[in-house]
N, C-alpha and C positions, 0 to 999 in steps of 0.2 A: 504493501500499500502505500501512498505515496507522503511524505512528508512538506512540510511548510516550514522557510525558510525569512527569519527575518535579520533585517541588518541597522543597525546605528551607526550613520554612513558619518564619516570623521575626517580634517585633514589629515593627520598622523595614524590615527587609529579606527578601524570600525569594529564594534561589538554584533556578534554575531549568536542567534538563537536557534532553536530546531524544534521543534514537535515530536513527539513520537509517530511511529505508522499511525496508530488510530487518530492522531490530531487531537486528543485531550489535555497531553501535557506539555506546558512550553517551559523546556531547558536552555541555559546558555550553552553553548557549544564552546566557544574561544574568543579573540581576539587577534586580529591580525593589523598588521602596519598596512596602509590603504595600497601604497605602493604594491603591495602583495594581493592584493583582492585576488583579483582575475585568476593567477594562478594556484590560487586558494579554491577559488570557486569552481573553475575547471576540474580541480579536481575530484571535489565534493561531487558535484553533479554529474560523472564519471559512474561512484561506487554507487551515491544515494537517488533516489526517483523525488524527483519535486517536485509538486503541481503549482508551487506560488510562493513568488518571493514577494516580502514585505519590506519597506522600504520607509524609515522615518521620515515623515515630511517637516522638516525645520520649517518656525514662522517665529518672528518676534512678536514681542508683547502688541503691538500696536496690527498685528495680523501680515504685515509686508514677509516678504522672503529675505532671510538672513544670505550674507554672501554666499555661505558655504551651499547653497541651492545651486547656484549654476556649476559648481562641482556635479551637485548629485544628479542634474541634468547630463554631465557630459558621462558620466559613469553608467546612467540609464540607456541613452545613446547605444553604447559601448556594447551594454548588457542585451540588448532588446538585439544587436545585429549579430550576435554569437551564440545566445540561448535561445527556444524558444518556450519562456516561460513565463507564462503572465506574470506582470508587477501590479501591486498594489501598495498604494502612499498612503501611512496611517498618520498622524499627527501626532510628533512627539514633545512638543511640549511642556513642559516638567518632568520629563524621563527621569536626567540625571539627578536631579533631586530627589525622587520619588527612590532612587538607585543608593543616593546615599542615606534617603533612613533607612532602605531596609536592609543595608550594610552596616548601621547602628542599632536596628530593632533584632539584628541575627545574632547583636553581641563581638561584632568584630574589633580588633583592636583597632587603634589610632595608626598604627604604621599599615596595619592592611588596608585601611580605609582611605589610604592617600593612592592607591593601588589604580590607575585612573583607569588602565588597562582593563581591572574587574567592573570599573563602574560602568566602562562601554557596552562590558558584556551584559550587566544584569541591566542595562537599558535597552538592549536588543530585546531580552527576554520581559520586557515590560508591553512591549511595543506588540511582542507575539499575544503575551496573554492580550491587552486590549482588543486584538482582533477577533481570539480565542472566544472573547466572554461578552 
């Protein structure tokens, strides 16, 4: 059965989350350096059956798109030209703050909470959970 994959796309790092095959559970997969994202996706998509890619849609408080949106659009054009997988955008406002709060609530130490890669992975998981529920 196919999975759903979610990305919290960033200039430096991209957090990635996936569902189980029944699409009931969202789990953080990993964080990759954004320049290596396509290499990771090629390898992952050759091994796993994915029916949908969710990509966080960044918005500023006033509703306008932030500068990162231009890079996300470039990524989406490249993704759509290389893969035959539908893409859906999910509002990602406040996911980083929610991810950080999740880290606090789960009892992670201050040192571990400074791990921005973990914040990105948790943010991708929140994006995926938002879609599932």
